[in-house]
mmJSON file of the N, C-alpha and C atoms, coordinates in Angstrom:
{"data_MODEL":{"atom_site":{
"group_PDB":["ATOM","ATOM","ATOM","ATOM","ATOM","ATOM","ATOM","ATOM","ATOM","ATOM","ATOM","ATOM","ATOM","ATOM","ATOM","ATOM","ATOM","ATOM","ATOM","ATOM","ATOM","ATOM","ATOM","ATOM","ATOM","ATOM","ATOM","ATOM","ATOM","ATOM","ATOM","ATOM","ATOM","ATOM","ATOM","ATOM","ATOM","ATOM","ATOM","ATOM","ATOM","ATOM","ATOM","ATOM","ATOM","ATOM","ATOM","ATOM","ATOM","ATOM","ATOM","ATOM","ATOM","ATOM","ATOM","ATOM","ATOM","ATOM","ATOM","ATOM","ATOM","ATOM","ATOM","ATOM","ATOM","ATOM","ATOM","ATOM","ATOM","ATOM","ATOM","ATOM","ATOM","ATOM","ATOM","ATOM","ATOM","ATOM","ATOM","ATOM","ATOM","ATOM","ATOM","ATOM","ATOM","ATOM","ATOM","ATOM","ATOM","ATOM","ATOM","ATOM","ATOM","ATOM","ATOM","ATOM","ATOM","ATOM","ATOM","ATOM","ATOM","ATOM","ATOM","ATOM","ATOM","ATOM","ATOM","ATOM","ATOM","ATOM","ATOM","ATOM","ATOM","ATOM","ATOM","ATOM","ATOM","ATOM","ATOM","ATOM","ATOM","ATOM","ATOM","ATOM","ATOM","ATOM","ATOM","ATOM","ATOM","ATOM","ATOM","ATOM","ATOM","ATOM","ATOM","ATOM","ATOM","ATOM","ATOM","ATOM","ATOM","ATOM","ATOM","ATOM","ATOM","ATOM","ATOM","ATOM","ATOM","ATOM","ATOM","ATOM","ATOM","ATOM","ATOM","ATOM","ATOM","ATOM","ATOM","ATOM","ATOM","ATOM","ATOM","ATOM","ATOM","ATOM","ATOM","ATOM","ATOM","ATOM","ATOM","ATOM","ATOM","ATOM","ATOM","ATOM","ATOM","ATOM","ATOM","ATOM","ATOM","ATOM","ATOM","ATOM","ATOM","ATOM","ATOM","ATOM","ATOM","ATOM","ATOM","ATOM","ATOM","ATOM","ATOM","ATOM","ATOM","ATOM","ATOM","ATOM","ATOM","ATOM","ATOM","ATOM","ATOM","ATOM","ATOM","ATOM","ATOM","ATOM","ATOM","ATOM","ATOM","ATOM","ATOM","ATOM","ATOM","ATOM","ATOM","ATOM","ATOM","ATOM","ATOM","ATOM","ATOM","ATOM","ATOM","ATOM"],
"id":[1,2,3,4,5,6,7,8,9,10,11,12,13,14,15,16,17,18,19,20,21,22,23,24,25,26,27,28,29,30,31,32,33,34,35,36,37,38,39,40,41,42,43,44,45,46,47,48,49,50,51,52,53,54,55,56,57,58,59,60,61,62,63,64,65,66,67,68,69,70,71,72,73,74,75,76,77,78,79,80,81,82,83,84,85,86,87,88,89,90,91,92,93,94,95,96,97,98,99,100,101,102,103,104,105,106,107,108,109,110,111,112,113,114,115,116,117,118,119,120,121,122,123,124,125,126,127,128,129,130,131,132,133,134,135,136,137,138,139,140,141,142,143,144,145,146,147,148,149,150,151,152,153,154,155,156,157,158,159,160,161,162,163,164,165,166,167,168,169,170,171,172,173,174,175,176,177,178,179,180,181,182,183,184,185,186,187,188,189,190,191,192,193,194,195,196,197,198,199,200,201,202,203,204,205,206,207,208,209,210,211,212,213,214,215,216,217,218,219,220,221,222,223,224,225,226,227,228],
"type_symbol":["N","C","C","N","C","C","N","C","C","N","C","C","N","C","C","N","C","C","N","C","C","N","C","C","N","C","C","N","C","C","N","C","C","N","C","C","N","C","C","N","C","C","N","C","C","N","C","C","N","C","C","N","C","C","N","C","C","N","C","C","N","C","C","N","C","C","N","C","C","N","C","C","N","C","C","N","C","C","N","C","C","N","C","C","N","C","C","N","C","C","N","C","C","N","C","C","N","C","C","N","C","C","N","C","C","N","C","C","N","C","C","N","C","C","N","C","C","N","C","C","N","C","C","N","C","C","N","C","C","N","C","C","N","C","C","N","C","C","N","C","C","N","C","C","N","C","C","N","C","C","N","C","C","N","C","C","N","C","C","N","C","C","N","C","C","N","C","C","N","C","C","N","C","C","N","C","C","N","C","C","N","C","C","N","C","C","N","C","C","N","C","C","N","C","C","N","C","C","N","C","C","N","C","C","N","C","C","N","C","C","N","C","C","N","C","C","N","C","C","N","C","C","N","C","C","N","C","C"],
"label_atom_id":["N","CA","C","N","CA","C","N","CA","C","N","CA","C","N","CA","C","N","CA","C","N","CA","C","N","CA","C","N","CA","C","N","CA","C","N","CA","C","N","CA","C","N","CA","C","N","CA","C","N","CA","C","N","CA","C","N","CA","C","N","CA","C","N","CA","C","N","CA","C","N","CA","C","N","CA","C","N","CA","C","N","CA","C","N","CA","C","N","CA","C","N","CA","C","N","CA","C","N","CA","C","N","CA","C","N","CA","C","N","CA","C","N","CA","C","N","CA","C","N","CA","C","N","CA","C","N","CA","C","N","CA","C","N","CA","C","N","CA","C","N","CA","C","N","CA","C","N","CA","C","N","CA","C","N","CA","C","N","CA","C","N","CA","C","N","CA","C","N","CA","C","N","CA","C","N","CA","C","N","CA","C","N","CA","C","N","CA","C","N","CA","C","N","CA","C","N","CA","C","N","CA","C","N","CA","C","N","CA","C","N","CA","C","N","CA","C","N","CA","C","N","CA","C","N","CA","C","N","CA","C","N","CA","C","N","CA","C","N","CA","C","N","CA","C","N","CA","C","N","CA","C","N","CA","C","N","CA","C","N","CA","C","N","CA","C"],
"label_alt_id":[null,null,null,null,null,null,null,null,null,null,null,null,null,null,null,null,null,null,null,null,null,null,null,null,null,null,null,null,null,null,null,null,null,null,null,null,null,null,null,null,null,null,null,null,null,null,null,null,null,null,null,null,null,null,null,null,null,null,null,null,null,null,null,null,null,null,null,null,null,null,null,null,null,null,null,null,null,null,null,null,null,null,null,null,null,null,null,null,null,null,null,null,null,null,null,null,null,null,null,null,null,null,null,null,null,null,null,null,null,null,null,null,null,null,null,null,null,null,null,null,null,null,null,null,null,null,null,null,null,null,null,null,null,null,null,null,null,null,null,null,null,null,null,null,null,null,null,null,null,null,null,null,null,null,null,null,null,null,null,null,null,null,null,null,null,null,null,null,null,null,null,null,null,null,null,null,null,null,null,null,null,null,null,null,null,null,null,null,null,null,null,null,null,null,null,null,null,null,null,null,null,null,null,null,null,null,null,null,null,null,null,null,null,null,null,null,null,null,null,null,null,null,null,null,null,null,null,null],
"label_comp_id":["MET","MET","MET","THR","THR","THR","THR","THR","THR","SER","SER","SER","THR","THR","THR","SER","SER","SER","ALA","ALA","ALA","SER","SER","SER","THR","THR","THR","PRO","PRO","PRO","ALA","ALA","ALA","LYS","LYS","LYS","PRO","PRO","PRO","ARG","ARG","ARG","ARG","ARG","ARG","ARG","ARG","ARG","THR","THR","THR","GLY","GLY","GLY","PRO","PRO","PRO","ARG","ARG","ARG","LEU","LEU","LEU","PHE","PHE","PHE","LEU","LEU","LEU","ARG","ARG","ARG","GLN","GLN","GLN","VAL","VAL","VAL","VAL","VAL","VAL","SER","SER","SER","GLU","GLU","GLU","LEU","LEU","LEU","SER","SER","SER","LYS","LYS","LYS","VAL","VAL","VAL","VAL","VAL","VAL","ARG","ARG","ARG","PRO","PRO","PRO","THR","THR","THR","ARG","ARG","ARG","SER","SER","SER","GLU","GLU","GLU","LEU","LEU","LEU","ILE","ILE","ILE","THR","THR","THR","TYR","TYR","TYR","THR","THR","THR","THR","THR","THR","VAL","VAL","VAL","VAL","VAL","VAL","LEU","LEU","LEU","ILE","ILE","ILE","PHE","PHE","PHE","VAL","VAL","VAL","LEU","LEU","LEU","ALA","ALA","ALA","VAL","VAL","VAL","MET","MET","MET","THR","THR","THR","PHE","PHE","PHE","VAL","VAL","VAL","SER","SER","SER","LEU","LEU","LEU","LEU","LEU","LEU","ASP","ASP","ASP","TYR","TYR","TYR","GLY","GLY","GLY","PHE","PHE","PHE","GLY","GLY","GLY","ARG","ARG","ARG","LEU","LEU","LEU","VAL","VAL","VAL","LEU","LEU","LEU","TRP","TRP","TRP","GLY","GLY","GLY","PHE","PHE","PHE","GLY","GLY","GLY","GLY","GLY","GLY"],
"label_asym_id":["A","A","A","A","A","A","A","A","A","A","A","A","A","A","A","A","A","A","A","A","A","A","A","A","A","A","A","A","A","A","A","A","A","A","A","A","A","A","A","A","A","A","A","A","A","A","A","A","A","A","A","A","A","A","A","A","A","A","A","A","A","A","A","A","A","A","A","A","A","A","A","A","A","A","A","A","A","A","A","A","A","A","A","A","A","A","A","A","A","A","A","A","A","A","A","A","A","A","A","A","A","A","A","A","A","A","A","A","A","A","A","A","A","A","A","A","A","A","A","A","A","A","A","A","A","A","A","A","A","A","A","A","A","A","A","A","A","A","A","A","A","A","A","A","A","A","A","A","A","A","A","A","A","A","A","A","A","A","A","A","A","A","A","A","A","A","A","A","A","A","A","A","A","A","A","A","A","A","A","A","A","A","A","A","A","A","A","A","A","A","A","A","A","A","A","A","A","A","A","A","A","A","A","A","A","A","A","A","A","A","A","A","A","A","A","A","A","A","A","A","A","A","A","A","A","A","A","A"],
"label_entity_id":["1","1","1","1","1","1","1","1","1","1","1","1","1","1","1","1","1","1","1","1","1","1","1","1","1","1","1","1","1","1","1","1","1","1","1","1","1","1","1","1","1","1","1","1","1","1","1","1","1","1","1","1","1","1","1","1","1","1","1","1","1","1","1","1","1","1","1","1","1","1","1","1","1","1","1","1","1","1","1","1","1","1","1","1","1","1","1","1","1","1","1","1","1","1","1","1","1","1","1","1","1","1","1","1","1","1","1","1","1","1","1","1","1","1","1","1","1","1","1","1","1","1","1","1","1","1","1","1","1","1","1","1","1","1","1","1","1","1","1","1","1","1","1","1","1","1","1","1","1","1","1","1","1","1","1","1","1","1","1","1","1","1","1","1","1","1","1","1","1","1","1","1","1","1","1","1","1","1","1","1","1","1","1","1","1","1","1","1","1","1","1","1","1","1","1","1","1","1","1","1","1","1","1","1","1","1","1","1","1","1","1","1","1","1","1","1","1","1","1","1","1","1","1","1","1","1","1","1"],
"label_seq_id":[1,1,1,2,2,2,3,3,3,4,4,4,5,5,5,6,6,6,7,7,7,8,8,8,9,9,9,10,10,10,11,11,11,12,12,12,13,13,13,14,14,14,15,15,15,16,16,16,17,17,17,18,18,18,19,19,19,20,20,20,21,21,21,22,22,22,23,23,23,24,24,24,25,25,25,26,26,26,27,27,27,28,28,28,29,29,29,30,30,30,31,31,31,32,32,32,33,33,33,34,34,34,35,35,35,36,36,36,37,37,37,38,38,38,39,39,39,40,40,40,41,41,41,42,42,42,43,43,43,44,44,44,45,45,45,46,46,46,47,47,47,48,48,48,49,49,49,50,50,50,51,51,51,52,52,52,53,53,53,54,54,54,55,55,55,56,56,56,57,57,57,58,58,58,59,59,59,60,60,60,61,61,61,62,62,62,63,63,63,64,64,64,65,65,65,66,66,66,67,67,67,68,68,68,69,69,69,70,70,70,71,71,71,72,72,72,73,73,73,74,74,74,75,75,75,76,76,76],
"pdbx_PDB_ins_code":[null,null,null,null,null,null,null,null,null,null,null,null,null,null,null,null,null,null,null,null,null,null,null,null,null,null,null,null,null,null,null,null,null,null,null,null,null,null,null,null,null,null,null,null,null,null,null,null,null,null,null,null,null,null,null,null,null,null,null,null,null,null,null,null,null,null,null,null,null,null,null,null,null,null,null,null,null,null,null,null,null,null,null,null,null,null,null,null,null,null,null,null,null,null,null,null,null,null,null,null,null,null,null,null,null,null,null,null,null,null,null,null,null,null,null,null,null,null,null,null,null,null,null,null,null,null,null,null,null,null,null,null,null,null,null,null,null,null,null,null,null,null,null,null,null,null,null,null,null,null,null,null,null,null,null,null,null,null,null,null,null,null,null,null,null,null,null,null,null,null,null,null,null,null,null,null,null,null,null,null,null,null,null,null,null,null,null,null,null,null,null,null,null,null,null,null,null,null,null,null,null,null,null,null,null,null,null,null,null,null,null,null,null,null,null,null,null,null,null,null,null,null,null,null,null,null,null,null],
"Cartn_x":[178.354,177.198,176.241,175.043,174.021,172.397,172.895,171.122,169.525,169.055,167.497,167.375,167.123,166.469,164.666,164.615,163.004,163.112,164.086,164.905,165.368,165.941,166.335,165.408,164.379,163.326,162.296,162.661,162.048,160.247,159.208,158.308,157.129,156.825,155.425,154.236,154.539,153.452,151.955,151.491,150.265,149.466,148.628,147.973,146.63,146.323,144.962,144.218,142.576,141.878,140.965,140.378,139.06,138.064,136.881,136.156,135.147,134.687,133.708,134.585,135.308,135.824,135.516,135.261,135.899,133.425,132.837,131.242,131.134,131.67,130.828,131.563,132.713,132.56,131.329,131.105,129.694,128.432,128.475,127.378,127.18,128.172,128.595,128.334,129.113,128.435,127.624,127.17,125.879,124.22,124.008,124.144,124.033,124.966,125.057,124.08,123.818,122.713,121.909,121.101,120.393,119.242,117.908,117.602,116.376,116.5,115.545,113.89,112.856,111.622,111.243,110.135,109.864,109.238,109.434,108.762,110.261,111.657,112.578,112.859,112.495,112.939,112.368,110.56,110.69,111.109,111.706,112.315,113.463,114.098,114.999,114.607,114.035,113.999,113.801,112.488,112.24,113.367,114.636,115.512,116.128,116.657,117.84,116.535,116.146,114.94,114.996,114.742,114.893,116.461,116.981,118.841,118.91,118.142,118.633,117.691,117.284,116.127,117.006,117.097,117.63,119.252,120.326,121.528,121.208,119.997,119.886,119.364,118.511,117.629,119.419,119.921,121.795,121.696,122.24,123.364,123.126,121.008,121.235,120.899,120.551,121.101,122.413,123.128,124.198,124.866,124.613,124.493,123.815,122.592,122.265,122.644,123.598,123.429,125.564,125.834,127.637,126.916,125.665,125.042,125.517,124.76,123.481,125.501,126.134,127.179,128.396,128.791,129.094,128.882,127.29,126.759,126.882,126.841,127.039,128.422,129.372,131.207,131.345,130.588,130.639,130.443,129.108,128.007,126.816,126.767,125.855,124.158],
"Cartn_y":[63.073,63.548,61.922,62.822,62.073,62.311,60.795,61.234,60.737,61.184,60.295,59.688,58.14,57.642,57.153,58.619,58.698,59.575,60.68,61.229,60.852,60.213,59.271,58.225,57.755,56.799,57.529,56.813,57.968,56.754,58.082,57.887,56.874,56.148,54.994,55.959,55.774,56.503,55.865,56.156,55.872,55.066,54.108,52.91,53.458,54.019,54.023,53.051,53.583,52.469,52.136,51.594,51.022,51.892,51.929,52.654,51.383,50.366,49.99,49.458,50.141,50.196,51.535,52.101,53.694,53.931,53.286,53.557,52.727,51.562,51.05,51.829,52.32,52.964,54.321,54.871,56.218,55.154,54.834,53.734,53.706,53.136,52.798,53.483,55.225,56.325,57.057,56.564,57.775,56.065,55.54,54.047,55.309,56.327,56.394,57.573,58.273,59.582,59.62,60.521,60.734,61.846,61.955,62.646,63.309,64.76,65.396,65.426,64.985,64.733,65.608,65.82,67.091,67.972,67.88,68.979,69.374,68.955,69.232,70.065,69.567,70.566,72.15,71.968,72.998,74.325,73.536,74.36,74.795,73.765,74.698,76.124,75.591,76.25,77.497,77.999,78.391,79.128,79.165,79.114,80.169,79.63,79.662,81.033,81.472,82.36,83.101,83.422,84.327,85.392,84.63,84.682,84.88,84.947,85.415,87.143,87.079,88.614,89.29,89.033,89.925,90.331,89.342,90.195,91.093,90.588,91.173,92.912,92.577,93.953,95.069,93.938,94.805,95.498,94.592,95.271,96.031,96.377,97.78,98.686,98.532,99.588,100.29,99.284,99.903,100.529,100.382,100.42,102.131,102.296,102.962,104.52,104.089,105.119,104.779,104.621,104.823,105.578,105.614,106.157,107.418,107.663,109.101,109.66,109.103,110.114,110.556,109.137,109.773,111.08,110.886,111.903,113.452,113.672,114.482,115.348,114.113,114.022,115.3,114.383,116.144,116.662,117.069,118.083,117.834,116.104,116.009,115.925],
"Cartn_z":[37.799,38.006,38.02,38.252,38.18,37.321,36.826,35.79,36.189,35.895,36.491,34.694,35.525,33.805,33.688,33.987,33.184,32.569,32.508,31.671,30.799,30.665,28.81,28.862,28.977,28.833,27.269,26.731,25.672,26.051,25.738,26.393,25.31,25.451,24.446,24.041,22.808,21.996,22.941,21.87,22.68,21.979,21.678,20.343,20.553,19.941,18.847,19.339,19.38,19.926,18.282,17.858,17.178,17.389,16.185,15.899,17.09,16.966,17.524,18.892,19.531,20.522,21.146,20.729,20.679,20.384,19.921,19.841,21.04,21.099,23.284,24.037,23.895,24.75,25.053,23.921,24.151,24.427,23.917,24.094,26.1,26.397,27.993,28.833,28.513,29.3,28.636,27.29,27.418,28.283,29.034,29.121,30.984,31.363,32.714,32.253,31.873,32.099,32.465,33.606,34.04,33.219,32.348,31.856,32.565,33.117,34.316,33.203,34.324,34.086,33.573,33.092,32.973,33.111,35.08,35.817,35.374,36.531,36.158,34.814,33.392,32.799,32.127,33.076,32.907,33.946,35.508,36.426,35.39,34.755,34.33,33.528,32.365,31.285,31.95,33.134,33.58,34.838,34.652,35.258,34.544,33.942,32.098,31.975,31.508,30.766,32.011,32.982,33.649,33.773,34.148,34.547,32.869,32.094,30.268,30.371,31.227,31.312,31.867,33.318,34.286,33.142,33.036,32.317,31.578,30.39,29.403,29.756,31.005,31.295,32.253,32.661,32.909,32.19,31.947,30.239,29.569,28.867,28.856,28.988,30.212,31.617,31.7,31.857,31.722,30.016,29.369,27.816,27.86,28.272,28.412,28.995,30.243,31.05,30.511,29.871,29.332,27.978,27.715,26.27,26.84,27.028,28.45,28.4,29.244,30.297,28.152,27.126,26.447,25.42,25.588,24.819,25.735,27.122,27.481,27.927,27.608,27.6,26.593,25.908,24.187,23.975,24.507,24.398,23.437,23.414,22.489,23.469],
"occupancy":[1.0,1.0,1.0,1.0,1.0,1.0,1.0,1.0,1.0,1.0,1.0,1.0,1.0,1.0,1.0,1.0,1.0,1.0,1.0,1.0,1.0,1.0,1.0,1.0,1.0,1.0,1.0,1.0,1.0,1.0,1.0,1.0,1.0,1.0,1.0,1.0,1.0,1.0,1.0,1.0,1.0,1.0,1.0,1.0,1.0,1.0,1.0,1.0,1.0,1.0,1.0,1.0,1.0,1.0,1.0,1.0,1.0,1.0,1.0,1.0,1.0,1.0,1.0,1.0,1.0,1.0,1.0,1.0,1.0,1.0,1.0,1.0,1.0,1.0,1.0,1.0,1.0,1.0,1.0,1.0,1.0,1.0,1.0,1.0,1.0,1.0,1.0,1.0,1.0,1.0,1.0,1.0,1.0,1.0,1.0,1.0,1.0,1.0,1.0,1.0,1.0,1.0,1.0,1.0,1.0,1.0,1.0,1.0,1.0,1.0,1.0,1.0,1.0,1.0,1.0,1.0,1.0,1.0,1.0,1.0,1.0,1.0,1.0,1.0,1.0,1.0,1.0,1.0,1.0,1.0,1.0,1.0,1.0,1.0,1.0,1.0,1.0,1.0,1.0,1.0,1.0,1.0,1.0,1.0,1.0,1.0,1.0,1.0,1.0,1.0,1.0,1.0,1.0,1.0,1.0,1.0,1.0,1.0,1.0,1.0,1.0,1.0,1.0,1.0,1.0,1.0,1.0,1.0,1.0,1.0,1.0,1.0,1.0,1.0,1.0,1.0,1.0,1.0,1.0,1.0,1.0,1.0,1.0,1.0,1.0,1.0,1.0,1.0,1.0,1.0,1.0,1.0,1.0,1.0,1.0,1.0,1.0,1.0,1.0,1.0,1.0,1.0,1.0,1.0,1.0,1.0,1.0,1.0,1.0,1.0,1.0,1.0,1.0,1.0,1.0,1.0,1.0,1.0,1.0,1.0,1.0,1.0,1.0,1.0,1.0,1.0,1.0,1.0],
"B_iso_or_equiv":[0.0,0.0,0.0,0.0,0.0,0.0,0.0,0.0,0.0,0.0,0.0,0.0,0.0,0.0,0.0,0.0,0.0,0.0,0.0,0.0,0.0,0.0,0.0,0.0,0.0,0.0,0.0,0.0,0.0,0.0,0.0,0.0,0.0,0.0,0.0,0.0,0.0,0.0,0.0,0.0,0.0,0.0,0.0,0.0,0.0,0.0,0.0,0.0,0.0,0.0,0.0,0.0,0.0,0.0,0.0,0.0,0.0,0.0,0.0,0.0,0.0,0.0,0.0,0.0,0.0,0.0,0.0,0.0,0.0,0.0,0.0,0.0,0.0,0.0,0.0,0.0,0.0,0.0,0.0,0.0,0.0,0.0,0.0,0.0,0.0,0.0,0.0,0.0,0.0,0.0,0.0,0.0,0.0,0.0,0.0,0.0,0.0,0.0,0.0,0.0,0.0,0.0,0.0,0.0,0.0,0.0,0.0,0.0,0.0,0.0,0.0,0.0,0.0,0.0,0.0,0.0,0.0,0.0,0.0,0.0,0.0,0.0,0.0,0.0,0.0,0.0,0.0,0.0,0.0,0.0,0.0,0.0,0.0,0.0,0.0,0.0,0.0,0.0,0.0,0.0,0.0,0.0,0.0,0.0,0.0,0.0,0.0,0.0,0.0,0.0,0.0,0.0,0.0,0.0,0.0,0.0,0.0,0.0,0.0,0.0,0.0,0.0,0.0,0.0,0.0,0.0,0.0,0.0,0.0,0.0,0.0,0.0,0.0,0.0,0.0,0.0,0.0,0.0,0.0,0.0,0.0,0.0,0.0,0.0,0.0,0.0,0.0,0.0,0.0,0.0,0.0,0.0,0.0,0.0,0.0,0.0,0.0,0.0,0.0,0.0,0.0,0.0,0.0,0.0,0.0,0.0,0.0,0.0,0.0,0.0,0.0,0.0,0.0,0.0,0.0,0.0,0.0,0.0,0.0,0.0,0.0,0.0,0.0,0.0,0.0,0.0,0.0,0.0],
"pdbx_formal_charge":[null,null,null,null,null,null,null,null,null,null,null,null,null,null,null,null,null,null,null,null,null,null,null,null,null,null,null,null,null,null,null,null,null,null,null,null,null,null,null,null,null,null,null,null,null,null,null,null,null,null,null,null,null,null,null,null,null,null,null,null,null,null,null,null,null,null,null,null,null,null,null,null,null,null,null,null,null,null,null,null,null,null,null,null,null,null,null,null,null,null,null,null,null,null,null,null,null,null,null,null,null,null,null,null,null,null,null,null,null,null,null,null,null,null,null,null,null,null,null,null,null,null,null,null,null,null,null,null,null,null,null,null,null,null,null,null,null,null,null,null,null,null,null,null,null,null,null,null,null,null,null,null,null,null,null,null,null,null,null,null,null,null,null,null,null,null,null,null,null,null,null,null,null,null,null,null,null,null,null,null,null,null,null,null,null,null,null,null,null,null,null,null,null,null,null,null,null,null,null,null,null,null,null,null,null,null,null,null,null,null,null,null,null,null,null,null,null,null,null,null,null,null,null,null,null,null,null,null],
"auth_seq_id":[1,1,1,2,2,2,3,3,3,4,4,4,5,5,5,6,6,6,7,7,7,8,8,8,9,9,9,10,10,10,11,11,11,12,12,12,13,13,13,14,14,14,15,15,15,16,16,16,17,17,17,18,18,18,19,19,19,20,20,20,21,21,21,22,22,22,23,23,23,24,24,24,25,25,25,26,26,26,27,27,27,28,28,28,29,29,29,30,30,30,31,31,31,32,32,32,33,33,33,34,34,34,35,35,35,36,36,36,37,37,37,38,38,38,39,39,39,40,40,40,41,41,41,42,42,42,43,43,43,44,44,44,45,45,45,46,46,46,47,47,47,48,48,48,49,49,49,50,50,50,51,51,51,52,52,52,53,53,53,54,54,54,55,55,55,56,56,56,57,57,57,58,58,58,59,59,59,60,60,60,61,61,61,62,62,62,63,63,63,64,64,64,65,65,65,66,66,66,67,67,67,68,68,68,69,69,69,70,70,70,71,71,71,72,72,72,73,73,73,74,74,74,75,75,75,76,76,76],
"auth_comp_id":["MET","MET","MET","THR","THR","THR","THR","THR","THR","SER","SER","SER","THR","THR","THR","SER","SER","SER","ALA","ALA","ALA","SER","SER","SER","THR","THR","THR","PRO","PRO","PRO","ALA","ALA","ALA","LYS","LYS","LYS","PRO","PRO","PRO","ARG","ARG","ARG","ARG","ARG","ARG","ARG","ARG","ARG","THR","THR","THR","GLY","GLY","GLY","PRO","PRO","PRO","ARG","ARG","ARG","LEU","LEU","LEU","PHE","PHE","PHE","LEU","LEU","LEU","ARG","ARG","ARG","GLN","GLN","GLN","VAL","VAL","VAL","VAL","VAL","VAL","SER","SER","SER","GLU","GLU","GLU","LEU","LEU","LEU","SER","SER","SER","LYS","LYS","LYS","VAL","VAL","VAL","VAL","VAL","VAL","ARG","ARG","ARG","PRO","PRO","PRO","THR","THR","THR","ARG","ARG","ARG","SER","SER","SER","GLU","GLU","GLU","LEU","LEU","LEU","ILE","ILE","ILE","THR","THR","THR","TYR","TYR","TYR","THR","THR","THR","THR","THR","THR","VAL","VAL","VAL","VAL","VAL","VAL","LEU","LEU","LEU","ILE","ILE","ILE","PHE","PHE","PHE","VAL","VAL","VAL","LEU","LEU","LEU","ALA","ALA","ALA","VAL","VAL","VAL","MET","MET","MET","THR","THR","THR","PHE","PHE","PHE","VAL","VAL","VAL","SER","SER","SER","LEU","LEU","LEU","LEU","LEU","LEU","ASP","ASP","ASP","TYR","TYR","TYR","GLY","GLY","GLY","PHE","PHE","PHE","GLY","GLY","GLY","ARG","ARG","ARG","LEU","LEU","LEU","VAL","VAL","VAL","LEU","LEU","LEU","TRP","TRP","TRP","GLY","GLY","GLY","PHE","PHE","PHE","GLY","GLY","GLY","GLY","GLY","GLY"],
"auth_asym_id":["A","A","A","A","A","A","A","A","A","A","A","A","A","A","A","A","A","A","A","A","A","A","A","A","A","A","A","A","A","A","A","A","A","A","A","A","A","A","A","A","A","A","A","A","A","A","A","A","A","A","A","A","A","A","A","A","A","A","A","A","A","A","A","A","A","A","A","A","A","A","A","A","A","A","A","A","A","A","A","A","A","A","A","A","A","A","A","A","A","A","A","A","A","A","A","A","A","A","A","A","A","A","A","A","A","A","A","A","A","A","A","A","A","A","A","A","A","A","A","A","A","A","A","A","A","A","A","A","A","A","A","A","A","A","A","A","A","A","A","A","A","A","A","A","A","A","A","A","A","A","A","A","A","A","A","A","A","A","A","A","A","A","A","A","A","A","A","A","A","A","A","A","A","A","A","A","A","A","A","A","A","A","A","A","A","A","A","A","A","A","A","A","A","A","A","A","A","A","A","A","A","A","A","A","A","A","A","A","A","A","A","A","A","A","A","A","A","A","A","A","A","A","A","A","A","A","A","A"],
"auth_atom_id":["N","CA","C","N","CA","C","N","CA","C","N","CA","C","N","CA","C","N","CA","C","N","CA","C","N","CA","C","N","CA","C","N","CA","C","N","CA","C","N","CA","C","N","CA","C","N","CA","C","N","CA","C","N","CA","C","N","CA","C","N","CA","C","N","CA","C","N","CA","C","N","CA","C","N","CA","C","N","CA","C","N","CA","C","N","CA","C","N","CA","C","N","CA","C","N","CA","C","N","CA","C","N","CA","C","N","CA","C","N","CA","C","N","CA","C","N","CA","C","N","CA","C","N","CA","C","N","CA","C","N","CA","C","N","CA","C","N","CA","C","N","CA","C","N","CA","C","N","CA","C","N","CA","C","N","CA","C","N","CA","C","N","CA","C","N","CA","C","N","CA","C","N","CA","C","N","CA","C","N","CA","C","N","CA","C","N","CA","C","N","CA","C","N","CA","C","N","CA","C","N","CA","C","N","CA","C","N","CA","C","N","CA","C","N","CA","C","N","CA","C","N","CA","C","N","CA","C","N","CA","C","N","CA","C","N","CA","C","N","CA","C","N","CA","C","N","CA","C","N","CA","C","N","CA","C","N","CA","C","N","CA","C","N","CA","C"],
"pdbx_PDB_model_num":[1,1,1,1,1,1,1,1,1,1,1,1,1,1,1,1,1,1,1,1,1,1,1,1,1,1,1,1,1,1,1,1,1,1,1,1,1,1,1,1,1,1,1,1,1,1,1,1,1,1,1,1,1,1,1,1,1,1,1,1,1,1,1,1,1,1,1,1,1,1,1,1,1,1,1,1,1,1,1,1,1,1,1,1,1,1,1,1,1,1,1,1,1,1,1,1,1,1,1,1,1,1,1,1,1,1,1,1,1,1,1,1,1,1,1,1,1,1,1,1,1,1,1,1,1,1,1,1,1,1,1,1,1,1,1,1,1,1,1,1,1,1,1,1,1,1,1,1,1,1,1,1,1,1,1,1,1,1,1,1,1,1,1,1,1,1,1,1,1,1,1,1,1,1,1,1,1,1,1,1,1,1,1,1,1,1,1,1,1,1,1,1,1,1,1,1,1,1,1,1,1,1,1,1,1,1,1,1,1,1,1,1,1,1,1,1,1,1,1,1,1,1,1,1,1,1,1,1]
}}}
C-alpha cells in the first residue's frame, strides 16, 4: 500500500499581514491605475447611455408584446 506524502502533510496556516503593509500595497496598486482623459470619459459615458437606452427599448417592446399576447390569449 502506497501513501502520498502531500496528503499526510498538514497545510500551513496563511500568515496575516498588518494594516501598514495592506495600505502600502493598496497605494502601490492605485499608482498603477490609468485614468481616462476627458474625451475618453465623454465617449465611454455616451456609449453606455446609448447601450442602456437600446436595452431599455428592447425590453419595453418585449414587455408590450407579451402583454398584448397575454391579453389576447385570455380574451381581454
